[in-house]
C-alpha angles and dihedrals in degrees: 000000000000092000092053091050091050092048091048092052091048091049091050090050091051091047090051090051090052091050091050092048089050090052091051090046089053091050091050092049091048092052089046094051096036106025117193118235093013116160138045131303116234089213121030135150100194131049139160135176122205137173136201104223092194095067106008098249112156129188138175119197123197124193134194103207121192126172091352091303132107104250093176139356136192135174138198132188145086130272148129124296093266093049096046094042094050091050092047092050091045093053090054091051099047100051106113094012122129120244089248090055090051091048089058095052112111145179093281092055091057094044090050090051090053092048095205135092110264117208118233089251091058098041094094088052091053093047099043092094094050092048091050093046094050092048090050088054091045091051091047093052091048091048088055089059096253123136117233134151118251089217088066087066096048118129112214113236093006 
């Protein structure tokens, strides 16, 4: 009897994990088909374009920065579902954030937003938006005459 109870609990746990993965997959597909903050800003003071040469994904991020905070953000480009969804989710998160807060974002933040395991082959796709965002912020800071190190804006595995 104990063994059956244990197997039933394990099966329920596995079924719950599948349901959760399906929910995250639905969220990713929704952000891919209906990306948030997609388009161009009429007024922006930071911009960066980046590509993923492994798969051909390309993204441009534009920022409107005021008082060291992201007032608005938009992106354009083409990419796979993981790439586009991670950028869409990221743009929602960074609105209103300071440049220092953006500088501290890392790979784990993006992977947590996606909520699914990303294979090593798709990791660059998932991190393309973060890499582009951080380089847009880096370029903005440099353009303002401030001295920062590009390595401080590096995204591991991107």
